[in-house]
C-alpha positions, -999 to +999 in steps of 0.1 A: +873+374-645+858+396-675+854+364-696+830+344-669+805+375-666+805+379-700+798+339-701+770+344-671+754+373-687+745+353-721+735+326-707+711+350-686+704+367-718+697+331-728+671+317-705+655+354-708+652+353-743+640+313-743+611+326-714+600+355-733+598+333-764+574+304-743+555+338-729+547+347-769+540+313-774+515+311-747+499+343-758+491+335-790+477+303-777+457+321-755+446+341-785+434+308-805+417+293-772+402+332-772+388+327-807+377+293-806+358+301-773+336+327-798+331+305-826+316+276-805+295+304-784+283+316-820+273+281-833+254+271-800+238+301-801+226+298-837+214+261-817+195+269-791+177+297-812+168+261-836+164+240-811+139+266-796+121+273-831+118+233-827+102+230-797+076+261-799+069+237-837+064+207-811+040+225-789+020+240-820+018+203-839+007+182-803-017+211-801-034+202-838-032+168-821-055+166-786-088+165-809-074+133-828-064+118-801-096+123-781-114+113-814-092+079-816-102+069-777-139+079-784-141+054-814-113+031-793-146+034-765-173+026-784-159-005-803-153-018-773-190-008-764-199-030-797-181-059-786-194-064-752-228-054-765-222-081-795-205-105-771-240-104-751-263-103-775-240-137-798-244-157-758-284-145-754-288-157-794-266-190-781-296-197-751-324-192-768-314-217-795-304-240-768-340-243-747-355-241-780-338-273-790-344-286-758-386-274-757 
């Protein structure tokens, strides 16, 4: 009977050792995950700072471009006015030419 008891205790010890080893493995995995999360957090922190700087510079450049955009719109309007005026003058000249040809 003591032989059976010894085998049972040995089996329990082996199982507890296996469980303990698995727990140690889980602890190692958790440590690796914590390190990975910390590393990614630092990377994201740096990227966030770069993005904030990029947004700031973009806003500055957009403000600098406002006068240029306004100027382009003004020139576009002036060109339309010149085009309409030239068309009207061309039509008037054609009408005058036709009237002169018949009279």
